[in-house]
C-alpha positions in Angstrom: 71.1 198.0 157.8 72.5 195.4 160.2 75.2 195.7 163.0 78.2 193.4 162.9 81.0 192.8 165.4 84.4 192.6 163.8 86.7 191.2 166.5 90.5 191.3 166.1 92.4 188.2 167.4 96.0 187.9 168.5 98.3 185.1 169.7 98.3 184.6 173.4 101.9 185.9 173.3 100.9 189.3 171.9 101.1 191.8 174.8 101.0 195.5 173.9 102.0 197.7 176.8 100.8 201.4 176.2 103.4 202.4 178.8 106.2 201.3 176.5 107.0 202.9 173.2 105.8 200.5 170.4 108.4 199.1 168.1 108.4 199.6 164.3 106.0 196.8 163.6 103.5 198.1 166.0 103.9 201.7 164.7 103.2 200.4 161.2 100.1 198.6 162.4 98.8 201.6 164.3 99.1 203.8 161.1 97.3 201.1 159.1 94.5 200.7 161.6 94.2 204.5 162.0 93.8 204.8 158.2 91.2 201.9 158.2 89.3 203.6 161.0 89.2 206.9 159.0 87.7 205.0 156.0 85.0 203.3 158.1 84.1 206.6 159.7 84.0 208.4 156.4 81.8 205.7 154.8 79.3 206.3 157.7 79.2 202.8 158.9 81.2 203.2 162.1 79.2 202.5 165.3 82.0 202.0 167.9 85.6 200.5 168.1 88.1 199.9 170.6 91.4 198.2 171.5 91.6 196.1 174.6 94.1 195.8 177.3 95.9 192.3 177.4 93.6 189.4 178.5 95.7 189.1 181.7 94.0 192.3 182.8 90.5 190.7 182.7 88.3 189.8 185.6 85.6 187.2 185.2 82.4 187.8 187.3 80.1 184.8 187.9 76.7 185.1 189.6 75.0 181.8 190.6 72.1 181.3 193.1 72.7 184.7 194.6 76.4 184.3 195.1 79.0 186.2 193.1 82.6 185.1 192.6 85.4 187.0 190.8 88.6 185.6 189.3 91.5 187.3 187.6 92.4 186.5 184.0 90.6 185.7 180.9 87.4 183.6 180.9 88.6 181.0 178.4 92.0 179.4 178.2 93.1 180.0 174.6 96.0 180.3 172.2 94.3 183.3 170.7 92.6 186.1 172.4 90.5 189.1 171.4 92.6 192.3 171.2 90.0 194.8 169.9 87.0 195.2 167.8 84.8 197.4 165.6 81.0 197.5 165.5 79.8 198.6 162.0 76.3 199.2 160.6 76.2 197.9 157.0 73.5 196.6 154.6 74.6 192.9 154.6 77.1 190.2 155.4 79.0 190.6 152.2 79.7 194.2 153.0 80.7 193.3 156.6 83.1 190.7 155.1 84.7 193.3 152.9 85.4 195.6 155.9 86.7 192.6 157.8 89.1 191.8 155.0 90.4 195.4 155.1 90.5 195.4 158.9 92.4 192.2 158.9 95.0 193.6 156.4 95.3 196.8 158.5 95.9 195.0 161.8 97.7 192.1 160.3 95.7 189.5 162.1 92.5 187.4 161.9 89.1 189.3 162.2 86.0 187.3 163.1 82.7 188.7 161.8 79.5 188.1 163.8 76.1 189.7 163.4 74.2 191.0 166.3 71.0 189.2 167.4 67.9 190.7 166.0 69.5 192.0 162.9 
């Protein structure tokens, strides 16, 4: 078995605020992702998953020659930012790609698949 990171990407304009009631589109996506999460857990390949707050909430910490600096905002300037992820433990890349296909359909966005080192 090997662990893979399935990361969900959104346009930089995507801002989900948990303090605000989500619209119909987000409600639909939430239901689809919840159903996908249940399938992954039932299959026994679920390791961990989570949604992330917007990239604007990030803090970048840099340590260099004993000095530490911190800056607000995402590390990389990009038009697409990671919004969440799944870590799954599956037999091979083909199986991970199948889960990514289903995850992409559920969240209606691109999903990047990357194996963990040492796997």
